[in-house]
N, C-alpha and C positions, 0 to 999 in steps of 0.2 A: 639647330645648326650645327652645334659642335659633335652631336651624336651621330648626325648624318655624315660629316666629315670623316668623323673616327671609324666608323663604320665602312666606308667607300675606302679607305686606306687599308683596313685590314681584309677586306675582301679582294683587293685589288682592283676595284673599280676605278679608283685612282692609284696608278703604278708610281712606284718609286722615281722622283725625279720630274713627274707630272707636274704643269704649271698649274695655278689656279687662277680662276677669272671670277671676281666677286659678282658681276653682273650676272653671269650665267648661272651660277649657284642660287642667287636671289631669285631668278625667274624660274628655276626648277623648284625651288622650296615655295615660292610665292611669298616671300617676304622682303622686308627693306635690305637694304645693303649695311646697316648698322649692327644688326646681330650676326650678319656674317663675319664682319669685322672681329668682332668680340670673339667669335668661336674661333676664328685664325689665329687671334694672339692667345687664347688658351691652348690650341694645339701646337703653337710654337712654345710654349713655355714646357710642354709635354714632350717635346723632341719630334713630333711627328711632321711639322712643317717648318720650312727655313724660309725667311725672307730677305731679300736683297734690295736696296733703295732704288737702285738703276735697272733691276731686271724682273723685280715681282715675288712672287710667293711660288713655292716648290714643294711637294711632299718629299720629305728627307729619305735619303737613300739608307740602307742597312747593310754593313760591310761585316766580313768574317771575323774583324776585331770585334764588332759590336755583339755578336753572337756569342763569341768566347766569354766575352765580359758578361753578358746577363747570364750564361748558364753557370760561370763561375759564382755569380751570387746567388742563384736559385739553389745551386748545391749546397752553399754555406745556410742559407735562411731555413730552408724547406726541411734540411735535416734536423737543424736546431728545432724547428716548430714540431718535427714528427717526433722526436724525443719528449718536447712537453706536451704534446697534446696525446699520446699514445694511450695513456690509462684512462683518458676522459671521452674517448670516440664511443659515440652511442651506437649500438649495434641495429637499430633501426634507421639511423642515416646512413650507416655504411650499406646496408641492404637496399636502400633506396637508391643509391649511386651505382652500386653495381646492377640492379635491375635495368636502370637508364642507360648505361654502359652497354650491357648485353643485348638490349632489344634496338640500340643504335647500331651496333656491330653486325647483328644479324640481320638488319634492313639495309646496311651499308650506308647509312646515313651519316655522311661525315660531319655536317652541322651539330646534329644531334650528338654526336659522340665527342665532337669538341667540347660541348657544354657539359658534359659528363666528365671529361677528362678535367676541365678548369674546377668542377665542383668538387672533385675528390682532392685536389691540392689545396682549395679554399678551406677544406673542413679542416686540414691540418692547421692553418693558420688560424681561423676562428677558435679552435680548440685549444690553442697553446696558451690562451690567456694572458699573452704579451701586446698589450695595445701599441707600444712603441713599434714593434716587429710587425705587426697588422699595418700600422702606418706607413712604414718603409715599403712594405710589399705592395700596398695601394699604389704608392708611387712609382713602383717598377713595374706594376702590373700590365699598363699601357704598352710597355715593350715586350713583356713576356707573351701577352697576347698577340701583339703582331707577328713576333717570332714563332711562337706556338702554330699559328695558323698556317705557316709555311710548309712545315712537314706534316700538319694535320690534313691538309689538302690534297695529299696523294693517298689513294686508296690503297696501292700495294703495301702500305706501312701500317694499315689497319689491323691486321692480325698480329702483328708483332706488338704494337702498342697495347692491344686489347689482353695479350697474355702478360703483358708486364704490370698491368693495371692489377689483373688477378693475383699476381704474385704477392704484391704490396697488400692487397685486401684478405687475401688468405693468411698471410704473417700476421695482420692484426687480429684476426680472429682466434688464431693459434697463440695468441697472447705472446708472440715471440719477437721482440723488438730487434733483437739483432737480425734477424732475417727480415723484417720489416725496411731495417736502414739499408741492408744491401741491395733489397729489391728496388727501393727508392731511387738510390744512388745510380744502381745498373739502369733504372728507367731515364732518369736524367740524363745520364750519359749518350744512352741511344738515342733520345730525342735530339741531343746537340749532333750528334753524328748523322743522323737523318735530315735535318735541317741544313747542314754544311754541304753534304751530298745533292740536297736539292739546289742549294745556290750554285755550286758548282754545274749541275747538269743545264741550270738557267742560262750561267755564263757561258 
């Protein structure tokens, strides 16, 4: 139930501010209301849902402040992880991610491209060797995932994002950590700008 609700929020099937009905969700998933309540509590802890005693449960909204704070943390944590992981990144892993990204880009498959995007960023965390850092990122990932999908859902940004990924990958292959850090910072800053622009367009 929690995976269903989380995905429904990420894909905007459940829009920000939407009210949840336990009975409707239970009917749709063909399960009792008890696991639905547990899933709701889990997503409340993650900050995806918010409940009011007299009003019910609603999908939390994402503000410009949320975006700014999330990307500030991403910039700090991912650049640190990139420096720690740089010498440990396996060429085969990098090639696999690049192929997935290229295939998704050429087929204009936004969902597959988003997965390749997240795989590249996860690689830095996993290779950093810092378990506490990984744990912090895991806690933050719910919000990163939700926000990343906002700009990733716009196909006009696909070419820009793909080139930014290639710049990061090429720097790693060239064993140029300074260029890699610059490319990663530029990418994160551009994703933030695209996300803010998307919010402004929706508003």
